[in-house]
N, C-alpha and C positions, 0 to 999 in steps of 0.2 A: 504494500500500500504506500510505503514511503516513496517508492519510485514514481508512482502515479501522481502523488502530490507534488513532487519535484517537477515532473513533466508539465503539469498544469501551470505551476507557478512560473516556470521558465518561458512558457508561451504567453504570458500575460505581461502587460506593461509594468516595469519595475516600480513605478510610482503608485500604481493601483495596488500592487502587492504590498508595498510598505504601508499604505494606508489601511488595507483590509486586515493586515496582520500586525497592527500597531499594539504595543504593550498597553497603551492607554485604553484600547478597546478590549483589553483582557483576553486577547487571542480568541475571541468568540468564533471567528471564522474557522480556525483550525479545530477548536473544541467541538464545534458542530459536526465537522467532518468525521472526527473520531467517535463522537457520540452515536452517529448514524451507523457506524461500522461495528459497534460494540457487540450487539447480539449476533451479528453475522460471524464474528470471530470467536464467540464464546465456545461453540462445539469444538472447533479446531484446537484452541488452547487447552480446553479441559480434557481433550483426548491425549494431548502431549504431556500434560501434567495431571495425571488421573486422580490424584488425591486432593486436588483443589476443591474446596466447597464453593458454592455460588458467591458467598460473601468474600472469600479469599480471592476469587477471580476478579470481583469488582475492584478490589484494592490493587491487585496485580495489574489489571488493565489501566487503572489510573496512573500507576507508577510508569508503565511503559509508554502510554500516550503522552504523558507530561514530558517524558524524556524526548520523545519525537518532536513535540512542539518546541522544546528548547533547542534541539538541533536545527530544525527548520528556521527558527528565529535567528539563531547565530549565523546561518547561511545567508539569510536576508540582510542582516546587519553588516556582513562582510562583503556585501555588494553582489551577491548571487553569482559569483564568478568561480568559486571553488568547484572542483570536480564532484558531482553528486554521486557518481558510481563509487568513488572512494569513501564518501561520507556514508553511503548506505552500507558498504562493507564494514566500516568502522562500527556503525550502529549494530549491525548483526553480530559482530564479535562481542560487543558489550552486552547485548541481550543474551547471547549464548552463555557467556560467563556468568551472568546474573542467574540464568536458569540452572546452570551447574551448581552454583553456590546454594541456590534454593533447594535443589535436590539433595545436596550434601547435608543440609540442615533441616530436611523435611520433617524429621521427628519433632524438632522444636517448633517448626512452623505449624504443624498439625495441632499442637497443643493450644494454638491461638484461635481456634475456631470460635 
């Protein structure tokens, strides 16, 4: 999904992007995109992390999507010129490491139901 968001933003006038994804607007545009995708991604993520409860998924999704919003915002602030393929790969590595850490500590996490 990150790739799709980058492609849409790259094809849009940079001034419009900066306005639509302004910190003062509380990133509403990006939040709405990810809000709309939440239920569509729920089965996929819960299949990959089988022990997640619905509540834990909600927090995990918030964690991931806020990270994505931060990455996109940084890309915009840096002039939308950095290679988005590399940014996507970096994010995937961060997400995979986060998932591995979560799996390693899953017993502790499960107690937080």
